[in-house]
N, C-alpha and C positions, 0 to 999 in steps of 0.2 A: 726950495726951487731958485736956482740962480736964472735968469735972462739970457736966453740966447738967440741969435739971430738967427731967424729961419734960411736953409740954402738955397742957393740960385737954384728955381727948377730945371734950368736948362742945363745946370753938372750933374743932376742927378743922375746915375747910372742905374739899371736894372739889377736887380740883388743876385749874386751868387753866390756860391758858397754854404755856411753855414748861415747867413743871413738870409737866402732864399725857403721859402716855404714849400716844403715837403708834398709834392703833387699824386693824390692819389694815384697813377699809371706808376710812379719811382718804383725801381725796382730795387733802392736801396732805402728804404725804412727799414728800419731796425726793429729787428723781432725778437724778444724774449721764445726761447721754447727749452721745454724742462725736459731732459732725457733722462728715464731711468736704465741704470745698468747692472743687472744682474750679479752679482760678487764685486759691487765697485762703488765706494762709500765717496759720492762726490762731494759732499757737505765736508767731510773729512779732509780732502784733496783741496778743498776750493779755501777751509780755515787755514790748512797749512801755505799755502802760496800768502792770502793775504796777512800772516804773520811773519812771515819771512820777508815778505816786499815792504812791509812797515820796520822792522826790522835796522834792514838794510837804507832804508831812511835816516834811520838814525835815532827814531822813535824808542822811548824806554818801555820796558815791561810794562810797567803799569797805565802808561798812557797807551799802548796798545791794547791791554785788559779793559780799558776805561771805554777804548771804542768800540767793542764789541756792545756794551750795555748803553750804549746810544743811537736811536734810532734813525737818524738822520744818514750812518752808516749803514743803508738796507740791506744788503746782502750780508753784512756780519753780525749788524743787530738779529737778521732772521735763525741763524745758524744760533747764537744764544739765546733764543726763545722756544727752538726747536730741542736743541742740546744741553741748556741750562749751563751757569755758569764753570762747572764742573768740567765739562768738557772742554770748555773754552782753553781756561786754567792749565788743563793737561796738556792740552795742544801747546800751547804757549811754552810749557816747561820743556815736554817733546824737540821743540825747534830749538828755543833758548838757553836749554839746559835748566838744573834745578835754581832758584833764586840764592842768593847769600846776602848775607846782614841782614840790612833792613826793609831791602825789598819785598814785595807780598806777590 
């Protein structure tokens, strides 16, 4: 850790935006909600969207497939654990087409 001078207390501004701590009455606190819609496979739709998004960012097939195995990518990894590597590989192939040459 390097030494840094302390800021002048008179120049400190109240925290705003993302620096401000959420208050108990804040109506904009992020809340995750799971919805079960009969006849709709939300995990498949989300997986397709993730594959499409990262492919558009220029990620290779191998890198996208690897992402699903890394717990840090929470949603992608949850699909990998729940549906298995065959599901993920099939979705990647469905979105990107069949692998050619040395790609897996």
